[in-house]
mmCIF file as gemmi writes it, N, C-alpha and C atoms, coordinates in Angstrom:
data_model
loop_
_atom_site.group_PDB
_atom_site.id
_atom_site.type_symbol
_atom_site.label_atom_id
_atom_site.label_alt_id
_atom_site.label_comp_id
_atom_site.label_asym_id
_atom_site.label_entity_id
_atom_site.label_seq_id
_atom_site.pdbx_PDB_ins_code
_atom_site.Cartn_x
_atom_site.Cartn_y
_atom_site.Cartn_z
_atom_site.occupancy
_atom_site.B_iso_or_equiv
_atom_site.pdbx_formal_charge
_atom_site.auth_seq_id
_atom_site.auth_asym_id
_atom_site.pdbx_PDB_model_num
ATOM 1 N N . MET Axp A 1 ? 0.873 -1.207 0.011 1 0 ? 1 A 1
ATOM 2 C CA . MET Axp A 1 ? 0.038 -0.027 0.058 1 0 ? 1 A 1
ATOM 3 C C . MET Axp A 1 ? 0.914 1.221 0.046 1 0 ? 1 A 1
ATOM 4 N N . LYS Axp A 2 ? 0.407 2.237 -0.594 1 0 ? 2 A 1
ATOM 5 C CA . LYS Axp A 2 ? 1.056 3.474 -0.668 1 0 ? 2 A 1
ATOM 6 C C . LYS Axp A 2 ? 0.624 4.383 0.456 1 0 ? 2 A 1
ATOM 7 N N . GLN Axp A 3 ? 1.329 5.387 0.727 1 0 ? 3 A 1
ATOM 8 C CA . GLN Axp A 3 ? 1.011 6.304 1.778 1 0 ? 3 A 1
ATOM 9 C C . GLN Axp A 3 ? -0.33 7.075 1.465 1 0 ? 3 A 1
ATOM 10 N N . LYS Axp A 4 ? -0.533 7.299 0.202 1 0 ? 4 A 1
ATOM 11 C CA . LYS Axp A 4 ? -1.818 7.966 -0.133 1 0 ? 4 A 1
ATOM 12 C C . LYS Axp A 4 ? -3.005 7.095 0.079 1 0 ? 4 A 1
ATOM 13 N N . ASP Axp A 5 ? -2.821 5.774 -0.042 1 0 ? 5 A 1
ATOM 14 C CA . ASP Axp A 5 ? -3.983 4.846 0.175 1 0 ? 5 A 1
ATOM 15 C C . ASP Axp A 5 ? -4.238 4.805 1.684 1 0 ? 5 A 1
ATOM 16 N N . VAL Axp A 6 ? -3.319 4.777 2.546 1 0 ? 6 A 1
ATOM 17 C CA . VAL Axp A 6 ? -3.503 4.754 4.023 1 0 ? 6 A 1
ATOM 18 C C . VAL Axp A 6 ? -4.145 6.015 4.425 1 0 ? 6 A 1
ATOM 19 N N . ALA Axp A 7 ? -3.798 7.167 3.872 1 0 ? 7 A 1
ATOM 20 C CA . ALA Axp A 7 ? -4.456 8.409 4.216 1 0 ? 7 A 1
ATOM 21 C C . ALA Axp A 7 ? -5.846 8.475 3.838 1 0 ? 7 A 1
ATOM 22 N N . LEU Axp A 8 ? -6.187 7.898 2.56 1 0 ? 8 A 1
ATOM 23 C CA . LEU Axp A 8 ? -7.466 7.916 2.103 1 0 ? 8 A 1
ATOM 24 C C . LEU Axp A 8 ? -8.432 6.987 2.925 1 0 ? 8 A 1
ATOM 25 N N . ILE Axp A 9 ? -7.819 5.938 3.351 1 0 ? 9 A 1
ATOM 26 C CA . ILE Axp A 9 ? -8.591 4.965 4.201 1 0 ? 9 A 1
ATOM 27 C C . ILE Axp A 9 ? -9.019 5.606 5.551 1 0 ? 9 A 1
ATOM 28 N N . ILE Axp A 10 ? -8.102 6.346 6.048 1 0 ? 10 A 1
ATOM 29 C CA . ILE Axp A 10 ? -8.23 6.97 7.343 1 0 ? 10 A 1
ATOM 30 C C . ILE Axp A 10 ? -9.378 8.141 7.225 1 0 ? 10 A 1
ATOM 31 N N . VAL Axp A 11 ? -9.225 8.895 6.13 1 0 ? 11 A 1
ATOM 32 C CA . VAL Axp A 11 ? -10.186 9.986 5.874 1 0 ? 11 A 1
ATOM 33 C C . VAL Axp A 11 ? -11.573 9.293 5.625 1 0 ? 11 A 1
ATOM 34 N N . VAL Axp A 12 ? -11.799 8.282 4.854 1 0 ? 12 A 1
ATOM 35 C CA . VAL Axp A 12 ? -13.079 7.679 4.656 1 0 ? 12 A 1
ATOM 36 C C . VAL Axp A 12 ? -13.57 7.108 5.969 1 0 ? 12 A 1
ATOM 37 N N . ALA Axp A 13 ? -12.712 6.539 6.729 1 0 ? 13 A 1
ATOM 38 C CA . ALA Axp A 13 ? -13.217 5.989 7.988 1 0 ? 13 A 1
ATOM 39 C C . ALA Axp A 13 ? -13.798 7.059 8.994 1 0 ? 13 A 1
ATOM 40 N N . PHE Axp A 14 ? -13.017 8.194 8.97 1 0 ? 14 A 1
ATOM 41 C CA . PHE Axp A 14 ? -13.378 9.222 9.821 1 0 ? 14 A 1
ATOM 42 C C . PHE Axp A 14 ? -14.762 9.836 9.417 1 0 ? 14 A 1
ATOM 43 N N . VAL Axp A 15 ? -14.851 10.116 8.065 1 0 ? 15 A 1
ATOM 44 C CA . VAL Axp A 15 ? -16.06 10.751 7.47 1 0 ? 15 A 1
ATOM 45 C C . VAL Axp A 15 ? -17.248 9.734 7.741 1 0 ? 15 A 1
ATOM 46 N N . SER Axp A 16 ? -16.987 8.491 7.585 1 0 ? 16 A 1
ATOM 47 C CA . SER Axp A 16 ? -18.185 7.557 7.732 1 0 ? 16 A 1
ATOM 48 C C . SER Axp A 16 ? -18.521 7.497 9.17 1 0 ? 16 A 1
ATOM 49 N N . ALA Axp A 17 ? -17.601 7.646 10.143 1 0 ? 17 A 1
ATOM 50 C CA . ALA Axp A 17 ? -17.903 7.596 11.565 1 0 ? 17 A 1
ATOM 51 C C . ALA Axp A 17 ? -18.815 8.819 11.918 1 0 ? 17 A 1
ATOM 52 N N . VAL Axp A 18 ? -18.365 10.005 11.405 1 0 ? 18 A 1
ATOM 53 C CA . VAL Axp A 18 ? -19.061 11.234 11.666 1 0 ? 18 A 1
ATOM 54 C C . VAL Axp A 18 ? -20.564 11.073 11.053 1 0 ? 18 A 1
ATOM 55 N N . VAL Axp A 19 ? -20.566 10.636 9.899 1 0 ? 19 A 1
ATOM 56 C CA . VAL Axp A 19 ? -22.014 10.419 9.268 1 0 ? 19 A 1
ATOM 57 C C . VAL Axp A 19 ? -22.782 9.504 10.037 1 0 ? 19 A 1
ATOM 58 N N . ALA Axp A 20 ? -22.219 8.387 10.459 1 0 ? 20 A 1
ATOM 59 C CA . ALA Axp A 20 ? -23.016 7.435 11.276 1 0 ? 20 A 1
ATOM 60 C C . ALA Axp A 20 ? -23.417 7.979 12.574 1 0 ? 20 A 1
ATOM 61 N N . PHE Axp A 21 ? -22.628 8.725 13.149 1 0 ? 21 A 1
ATOM 62 C CA . PHE Axp A 21 ? -22.953 9.301 14.514 1 0 ? 21 A 1
ATOM 63 C C . PHE Axp A 21 ? -24.209 10.315 14.332 1 0 ? 21 A 1
ATOM 64 N N . PHE Axp A 22 ? -24.178 11.126 13.33 1 0 ? 22 A 1
ATOM 65 C CA . PHE Axp A 22 ? -25.28 12.052 13.112 1 0 ? 22 A 1
ATOM 66 C C . PHE Axp A 22 ? -26.576 11.351 12.654 1 0 ? 22 A 1
ATOM 67 N N . LEU Axp A 23 ? -26.48 10.357 11.797 1 0 ? 23 A 1
ATOM 68 C CA . LEU Axp A 23 ? -27.596 9.698 11.406 1 0 ? 23 A 1
ATOM 69 C C . LEU Axp A 23 ? -28.184 8.857 12.558 1 0 ? 23 A 1
ATOM 70 N N . SER Axp A 24 ? -27.384 8.292 13.419 1 0 ? 24 A 1
ATOM 71 C CA . SER Axp A 24 ? -27.932 7.546 14.621 1 0 ? 24 A 1
ATOM 72 C C . SER Axp A 24 ? -28.58 8.417 15.499 1 0 ? 24 A 1
ATOM 73 N N . ASN Axp A 25 ? -28.204 9.684 15.724 1 0 ? 25 A 1
ATOM 74 C CA . ASN Axp A 25 ? -28.919 10.589 16.582 1 0 ? 25 A 1
ATOM 75 C C . ASN Axp A 25 ? -30.169 10.956 15.931 1 0 ? 25 A 1
ATOM 76 N N . ILE Axp A 26 ? -30.243 11.154 14.656 1 0 ? 26 A 1
ATOM 77 C CA . ILE Axp A 26 ? -31.501 11.487 13.939 1 0 ? 26 A 1
ATOM 78 C C . ILE Axp A 26 ? -32.527 10.352 13.996 1 0 ? 26 A 1
ATOM 79 N N . LEU Axp A 27 ? -31.99 9.193 13.73 1 0 ? 27 A 1
ATOM 80 C CA . LEU Axp A 27 ? -32.911 8.005 13.651 1 0 ? 27 A 1
ATOM 81 C C . LEU Axp A 27 ? -33.461 7.544 15.189 1 0 ? 27 A 1
ATOM 82 N N . PHE Axp A 28 ? -32.452 7.421 15.986 1 0 ? 28 A 1
ATOM 83 C CA . PHE Axp A 28 ? -32.88 6.931 17.335 1 0 ? 28 A 1
ATOM 84 C C . PHE Axp A 28 ? -33.232 8.027 18.39 1 0 ? 28 A 1
ATOM 85 N N . GLY Axp A 29 ? -32.721 9.162 18.077 1 0 ? 29 A 1
ATOM 86 C CA . GLY Axp A 29 ? -33.086 10.286 19.046 1 0 ? 29 A 1
ATOM 87 C C . GLY Axp A 29 ? -32.231 10.306 20.21 1 0 ? 29 A 1
ATOM 88 N N . SER Axp A 30 ? -32.325 11.307 20.995 1 0 ? 30 A 1
ATOM 89 C CA . SER Axp A 30 ? -31.539 11.463 22.22 1 0 ? 30 A 1
ATOM 90 C C . SER Axp A 30 ? -32.279 10.845 23.464 1 0 ? 30 A 1
ATOM 91 N N . PRO Axp A 31 ? -31.639 10.527 24.416 1 0 ? 31 A 1
ATOM 92 C CA . PRO Axp A 31 ? -32.352 9.913 25.65 1 0 ? 31 A 1
ATOM 93 C C . PRO Axp A 31 ? -33.357 10.762 26.244 1 0 ? 31 A 1
ATOM 94 N N . SER Axp A 32 ? -33.103 12.203 26.117 1 0 ? 32 A 1
ATOM 95 C CA . SER Axp A 32 ? -34.059 13.077 26.702 1 0 ? 32 A 1
ATOM 96 C C . SER Axp A 32 ? -35.349 13.199 25.929 1 0 ? 32 A 1
ATOM 97 N N . ARG Axp A 33 ? -35.381 12.812 24.586 1 0 ? 33 A 1
ATOM 98 C CA . ARG Axp A 33 ? -36.583 12.79 23.907 1 0 ? 33 A 1
ATOM 99 C C . ARG Axp A 33 ? -37.331 11.55 24.155 1 0 ? 33 A 1
ATOM 100 N N . SER Axp A 34 ? -36.727 10.445 24.483 1 0 ? 34 A 1
ATOM 101 C CA . SER Axp A 34 ? -37.419 9.194 24.6 1 0 ? 34 A 1
ATOM 102 C C . SER Axp A 34 ? -38.087 8.974 26.067 1 0 ? 34 A 1
ATOM 103 N N . GLN Axp A 35 ? -37.857 9.841 26.963 1 0 ? 35 A 1
ATOM 104 C CA . GLN Axp A 35 ? -38.437 9.649 28.258 1 0 ? 35 A 1
ATOM 105 C C . GLN Axp A 35 ? -39.904 9.971 28.26 1 0 ? 35 A 1
ATOM 106 N N . GLN Axp A 36 ? -40.649 9.189 29.045 1 0 ? 36 A 1
ATOM 107 C CA . GLN Axp A 36 ? -42.03 9.411 29.074 1 0 ? 36 A 1
ATOM 108 C C . GLN Axp A 36 ? -42.519 9.707 30.53 1 0 ? 36 A 1
ATOM 109 N N . LYS Axp A 37 ? -43.591 10.254 30.584 1 0 ? 37 A 1
ATOM 110 C CA . LYS Axp A 37 ? -44.078 10.707 31.943 1 0 ? 37 A 1
ATOM 111 C C . LYS Axp A 37 ? -45.201 9.573 32.38 1 0 ? 37 A 1
ATOM 112 N N . ALA Axp A 38 ? -45.212 9.271 33.644 1 0 ? 38 A 1
ATOM 113 C CA . ALA Axp A 38 ? -46.045 8.292 34.287 1 0 ? 38 A 1
ATOM 114 C C . ALA Axp A 38 ? -46.919 8.965 35.203 1 0 ? 38 A 1
ATOM 115 N N . GLU Axp A 39 ? -48.111 8.466 35.366 1 0 ? 39 A 1
ATOM 116 C CA . GLU Axp A 39 ? -49.098 8.971 36.39 1 0 ? 39 A 1
ATOM 117 C C . GLU Axp A 39 ? -48.618 8.661 37.754 1 0 ? 39 A 1
ATOM 118 N N . VAL Axp A 40 ? -48.917 9.539 38.677 1 0 ? 40 A 1
ATOM 119 C CA . VAL Axp A 40 ? -48.578 9.271 40.074 1 0 ? 40 A 1
ATOM 120 C C . VAL Axp A 40 ? -49.781 8.548 40.706 1 0 ? 40 A 1
ATOM 121 N N . VAL Axp A 41 ? -49.459 7.455 41.337 1 0 ? 41 A 1
ATOM 122 C CA . VAL Axp A 41 ? -50.533 6.639 41.965 1 0 ? 41 A 1
ATOM 123 C C . VAL Axp A 41 ? -50.541 6.84 43.391 1 0 ? 41 A 1
ATOM 124 N N . ASP Axp A 42 ? -51.733 7.002 44.036 1 0 ? 42 A 1
ATOM 125 C CA . ASP Axp A 42 ? -51.769 7.175 45.488 1 0 ? 42 A 1
ATOM 126 C C . ASP Axp A 42 ? -51.447 5.811 46.066 1 0 ? 42 A 1
ATOM 127 N N . PRO Axp A 43 ? -50.809 5.932 47.26 1 0 ? 43 A 1
ATOM 128 C CA . PRO Axp A 43 ? -50.398 4.645 48.014 1 0 ? 43 A 1
ATOM 129 C C . PRO Axp A 43 ? -51.679 3.992 48.51 1 0 ? 43 A 1
ATOM 130 N N . ILE Axp A 44 ? -51.621 2.583 48.532 1 0 ? 44 A 1
ATOM 131 C CA . ILE Axp A 44 ? -52.694 1.784 49.043 1 0 ? 44 A 1
ATOM 132 C C . ILE Axp A 44 ? -52.639 1.718 50.62 1 0 ? 44 A 1
ATOM 133 N N . THR Axp A 45 ? -53.762 2.082 51.238 1 0 ? 45 A 1
ATOM 134 C CA . THR Axp A 45 ? -53.859 1.988 52.71 1 0 ? 45 A 1
ATOM 135 C C . THR Axp A 45 ? -54.801 0.933 53.123 1 0 ? 45 A 1
ATOM 136 N N . ALA Axp A 46 ? -54.768 0.598 54.343 1 0 ? 46 A 1
ATOM 137 C CA . ALA Axp A 46 ? -55.731 -0.402 55.005 1 0 ? 46 A 1
ATOM 138 C C . ALA Axp A 46 ? -56.994 0.254 55.413 1 0 ? 46 A 1
ATOM 139 N N . ASN Axp A 47 ? -57.117 1.46 55.292 1 0 ? 47 A 1
ATOM 140 C CA . ASN Axp A 47 ? -58.41 2.217 55.762 1 0 ? 47 A 1
ATOM 141 C C . ASN Axp A 47 ? -59.292 2.317 54.64 1 0 ? 47 A 1
ATOM 142 N N . PHE Axp A 48 ? -60.404 1.771 54.698 1 0 ? 48 A 1
ATOM 143 C CA . PHE Axp A 48 ? -61.445 1.819 53.629 1 0 ? 48 A 1
ATOM 144 C C . PHE Axp A 48 ? -62.603 2.687 54.123 1 0 ? 48 A 1
ATOM 145 N N . PRO Axp A 49 ? -63.206 3.489 53.341 1 0 ? 49 A 1
ATOM 146 C CA . PRO Axp A 49 ? -64.373 4.156 53.745 1 0 ? 49 A 1
ATOM 147 C C . PRO Axp A 49 ? -65.584 3.257 53.886 1 0 ? 49 A 1
ATOM 148 N N . SER Axp A 50 ? -66.526 3.568 54.759 1 0 ? 50 A 1
ATOM 149 C CA . SER Axp A 50 ? -67.669 2.662 54.862 1 0 ? 50 A 1
ATOM 150 C C . SER Axp A 50 ? -68.594 2.838 53.615 1 0 ? 50 A 1
ATOM 151 N N . PRO Axp A 51 ? -69.214 1.754 53.198 1 0 ? 51 A 1
ATOM 152 C CA . PRO Axp A 51 ? -70.046 1.773 51.912 1 0 ? 51 A 1
ATOM 153 C C . PRO Axp A 51 ? -71.283 2.621 52.089 1 0 ? 51 A 1
ATOM 154 N N . ASP Axp A 52 ? -71.843 2.997 50.949 1 0 ? 52 A 1
ATOM 155 C CA . ASP Axp A 52 ? -73.046 3.807 50.929 1 0 ? 52 A 1
ATOM 156 C C . ASP Axp A 52 ? -74.2 3.025 51.573 1 0 ? 52 A 1
ATOM 157 N N . GLN Axp A 53 ? -74.81 3.612 52.536 1 0 ? 53 A 1
ATOM 158 C CA . GLN Axp A 53 ? -75.946 2.901 53.305 1 0 ? 53 A 1
ATOM 159 C C . GLN Axp A 53 ? -77.239 2.779 52.485 1 0 ? 53 A 1
ATOM 160 N N . ARG Axp A 54 ? -77.268 3.361 51.269 1 0 ? 54 A 1
ATOM 161 C CA . ARG Axp A 54 ? -78.4 3.195 50.452 1 0 ? 54 A 1
ATOM 162 C C . ARG Axp A 54 ? -78.416 1.794 49.836 1 0 ? 54 A 1
ATOM 163 N N . TYR Axp A 55 ? -77.225 1.26 49.595 1 0 ? 55 A 1
ATOM 164 C CA . TYR Axp A 55 ? -77.092 -0.12 48.954 1 0 ? 55 A 1
ATOM 165 C C . TYR Axp A 55 ? -76.672 -1.217 49.939 1 0 ? 55 A 1
ATOM 166 N N . PHE Axp A 56 ? -75.898 -0.87 50.882 1 0 ? 56 A 1
ATOM 167 C CA . PHE Axp A 56 ? -75.396 -1.842 51.939 1 0 ? 56 A 1
ATOM 168 C C . PHE Axp A 56 ? -76.053 -1.586 53.236 1 0 ? 56 A 1
ATOM 169 N N . ASN Axp A 57 ? -77.165 -2.258 53.494 1 0 ? 57 A 1
ATOM 170 C CA . ASN Axp A 57 ? -77.778 -2.057 54.807 1 0 ? 57 A 1
ATOM 171 C C . ASN Axp A 57 ? -78.305 -3.366 55.188 1 0 ? 57 A 1
ATOM 172 N N . ASN Axp A 58 ? -78.839 -3.475 56.469 1 0 ? 58 A 1
ATOM 173 C CA . ASN Axp A 58 ? -79.34 -4.701 57.032 1 0 ? 58 A 1
ATOM 174 C C . ASN Axp A 58 ? -80.513 -5.267 56.396 1 0 ? 58 A 1
ATOM 175 N N . THR Axp A 59 ? -81.412 -4.419 55.782 1 0 ? 59 A 1
ATOM 176 C CA . THR Axp A 59 ? -82.619 -4.767 55.307 1 0 ? 59 A 1
ATOM 177 C C . THR Axp A 59 ? -82.655 -5.149 53.749 1 0 ? 59 A 1
ATOM 178 N N . SER Axp A 60 ? -81.457 -5.016 53.121 1 0 ? 60 A 1
ATOM 179 C CA . SER Axp A 60 ? -81.35 -5.239 51.737 1 0 ? 60 A 1
ATOM 180 C C . SER Axp A 60 ? -81.415 -6.773 51.408 1 0 ? 60 A 1
ATOM 181 N N . ILE Axp A 61 ? -81.712 -7.031 50.14 1 0 ? 61 A 1
ATOM 182 C CA . ILE Axp A 61 ? -81.799 -8.483 49.599 1 0 ? 61 A 1
ATOM 183 C C . ILE Axp A 61 ? -80.414 -9.019 49.605 1 0 ? 61 A 1
ATOM 184 N N . ASP Axp A 62 ? -80.274 -10.334 49.981 1 0 ? 62 A 1
ATOM 185 C CA . ASP Axp A 62 ? -78.966 -11.019 50.046 1 0 ? 62 A 1
ATOM 186 C C . ASP Axp A 62 ? -78.878 -11.755 48.693 1 0 ? 62 A 1
ATOM 187 N N . PRO Axp A 63 ? -77.991 -11.376 47.729 1 0 ? 63 A 1
ATOM 188 C CA . PRO Axp A 63 ? -77.963 -12.087 46.437 1 0 ? 63 A 1
ATOM 189 C C . PRO Axp A 63 ? -77.262 -13.372 46.511 1 0 ? 63 A 1
ATOM 190 N N . THR Axp A 64 ? -76.639 -13.734 47.685 1 0 ? 64 A 1
ATOM 191 C CA . THR Axp A 64 ? -75.854 -14.96 47.712 1 0 ? 64 A 1
ATOM 192 C C . THR Axp A 64 ? -76.821 -16.159 48.185 1 0 ? 64 A 1
ATOM 193 N N . GLN Axp A 65 ? -77.939 -15.936 48.556 1 0 ? 65 A 1
ATOM 194 C CA . GLN Axp A 65 ? -78.816 -16.956 48.967 1 0 ? 65 A 1
ATOM 195 C C . GLN Axp A 65 ? -79.369 -17.837 47.795 1 0 ? 65 A 1
ATOM 196 N N . THR Axp A 66 ? -79.47 -19.118 48.064 1 0 ? 66 A 1
ATOM 197 C CA . THR Axp A 66 ? -79.93 -20.087 46.888 1 0 ? 66 A 1
ATOM 198 C C . THR Axp A 66 ? -81.387 -19.904 46.745 1 0 ? 66 A 1
ATOM 199 N N . ILE Axp A 67 ? -81.737 -19.802 45.387 1 0 ? 67 A 1
ATOM 200 C CA . ILE Axp A 67 ? -83.13 -19.71 44.967 1 0 ? 67 A 1
ATOM 201 C C . ILE Axp A 67 ? -83.629 -20.997 44.286 1 0 ? 67 A 1
ATOM 202 N N . THR Axp A 68 ? -84.777 -21.498 44.883 1 0 ? 68 A 1
ATOM 203 C CA . THR Axp A 68 ? -85.196 -22.877 44.396 1 0 ? 68 A 1
ATOM 204 C C . THR Axp A 68 ? -86.539 -22.572 43.731 1 0 ? 68 A 1
ATOM 205 N N . ILE Axp A 69 ? -86.567 -23.004 42.409 1 0 ? 69 A 1
ATOM 206 C CA . ILE Axp A 69 ? -87.767 -22.786 41.657 1 0 ? 69 A 1
ATOM 207 C C . ILE Axp A 69 ? -88.507 -24.116 41.46 1 0 ? 69 A 1
ATOM 208 N N . GLY Axp A 70 ? -89.767 -24.303 41.899 1 0 ? 70 A 1
ATOM 209 C CA . GLY Axp A 70 ? -90.391 -25.56 41.728 1 0 ? 70 A 1
ATOM 210 C C . GLY Axp A 70 ? -90.295 -26.338 43.078 1 0 ? 70 A 1
ATOM 211 N N . ASN Axp A 71 ? -90.484 -27.718 43.003 1 0 ? 71 A 1
ATOM 212 C CA . ASN Axp A 71 ? -90.466 -28.508 44.172 1 0 ? 71 A 1
ATOM 213 C C . ASN Axp A 71 ? -89.091 -29.097 44.526 1 0 ? 71 A 1
ATOM 214 N N . GLY Axp A 72 ? -88.103 -28.823 43.814 1 0 ? 72 A 1
ATOM 215 C CA . GLY Axp A 72 ? -86.768 -29.216 44.083 1 0 ? 72 A 1
ATOM 216 C C . GLY Axp A 72 ? -86.348 -30.526 43.488 1 0 ? 72 A 1
ATOM 217 N N . GLN Axp A 73 ? -87.262 -31.186 42.808 1 0 ? 73 A 1
ATOM 218 C CA . GLN Axp A 73 ? -86.874 -32.534 42.106 1 0 ? 73 A 1
ATOM 219 C C . GLN Axp A 73 ? -86.177 -32.223 40.798 1 0 ? 73 A 1
ATOM 220 N N . THR Axp A 74 ? -85.267 -33.149 40.462 1 0 ? 74 A 1
ATOM 221 C CA . THR Axp A 74 ? -84.716 -32.988 39.119 1 0 ? 74 A 1
ATOM 222 C C . THR Axp A 74 ? -85.457 -33.911 38.078 1 0 ? 74 A 1
ATOM 223 N N . ASN Axp A 75 ? -85.488 -33.442 36.923 1 0 ? 75 A 1
ATOM 224 C CA . ASN Axp A 75 ? -86.13 -34.248 35.939 1 0 ? 75 A 1
ATOM 225 C C . ASN Axp A 75 ? -85.113 -35.133 35.243 1 0 ? 75 A 1
ATOM 226 N N . GLN Axp A 76 ? -85.31 -36.337 35.279 1 0 ? 76 A 1
ATOM 227 C CA . GLN Axp A 76 ? -84.226 -37.293 34.801 1 0 ? 76 A 1
ATOM 228 C C . GLN Axp A 76 ? -84.312 -37.426 33.298 1 0 ? 76 A 1
ATOM 229 N N . ALA Axp A 77 ? -85.399 -37.084 32.601 1 0 ? 77 A 1
ATOM 230 C CA . ALA Axp A 77 ? -85.543 -37.156 31.184 1 0 ? 77 A 1
ATOM 231 C C . ALA Axp A 77 ? -86.015 -35.82 30.746 1 0 ? 77 A 1
ATOM 232 N N . PRO Axp A 78 ? -85.224 -34.83 30.608 1 0 ? 78 A 1
ATOM 233 C CA . PRO Axp A 78 ? -85.723 -33.469 30.356 1 0 ? 78 A 1
ATOM 234 C C . PRO Axp A 78 ? -86.21 -33.315 28.87 1 0 ? 78 A 1
ATOM 235 N N . PHE Axp A 79 ? -85.996 -34.194 27.959 1 0 ? 79 A 1
ATOM 236 C CA . PHE Axp A 79 ? -86.304 -34.034 26.519 1 0 ? 79 A 1
ATOM 237 C C . PHE Axp A 79 ? -87.589 -34.975 26.228 1 0 ? 79 A 1
ATOM 238 N N . ASN Axp A 80 ? -88.079 -35.699 27.096 1 0 ? 80 A 1
ATOM 239 C CA . ASN Axp A 80 ? -89.363 -36.429 26.802 1 0 ? 80 A 1
ATOM 240 C C . ASN Axp A 80 ? -90.49 -35.527 26.94 1 0 ? 80 A 1
ATOM 241 N N . LYS Axp A 81 ? -91.619 -36.005 26.358 1 0 ? 81 A 1
ATOM 242 C CA . LYS Axp A 81 ? -92.831 -35.219 26.263 1 0 ? 81 A 1
ATOM 243 C C . LYS Axp A 81 ? -93.535 -35.267 27.632 1 0 ? 81 A 1
ATOM 244 N N . GLN Axp A 82 ? -93.217 -36.208 28.567 1 0 ? 82 A 1
ATOM 245 C CA . GLN Axp A 82 ? -93.866 -36.109 29.813 1 0 ? 82 A 1
ATOM 246 C C . GLN Axp A 82 ? -93.167 -35.105 30.752 1 0 ? 82 A 1
ATOM 247 N N . SER Axp A 83 ? -93.968 -34.444 31.549 1 0 ? 83 A 1
ATOM 248 C CA . SER Axp A 83 ? -93.47 -33.469 32.516 1 0 ? 83 A 1
ATOM 249 C C . SER Axp A 83 ? -93.845 -33.909 33.889 1 0 ? 83 A 1
ATOM 250 N N . GLN Axp A 84 ? -93.149 -33.417 34.762 1 0 ? 84 A 1
ATOM 251 C CA . GLN Axp A 84 ? -93.439 -33.73 36.254 1 0 ? 84 A 1
ATOM 252 C C . GLN Axp A 84 ? -94.32 -32.76 36.865 1 0 ? 84 A 1
């Protein structure tokens, strides 16, 4: 290799490094641009407010009770024409 070839390779490598640096900043952006904001969440505590008395009171209907319709017998042949 001649001295001119070595100098040319060094110049091309330097120019390509500078171009790659600026292109990467344009494409990927700086870290300050990629930061996002998050909502602040209130901490969870063990204290709960008492529920609304219009819906949760002693005289309200209990939806967890079993509801039985009919006499409680099961139909062994539900698709026959005979009914119980």
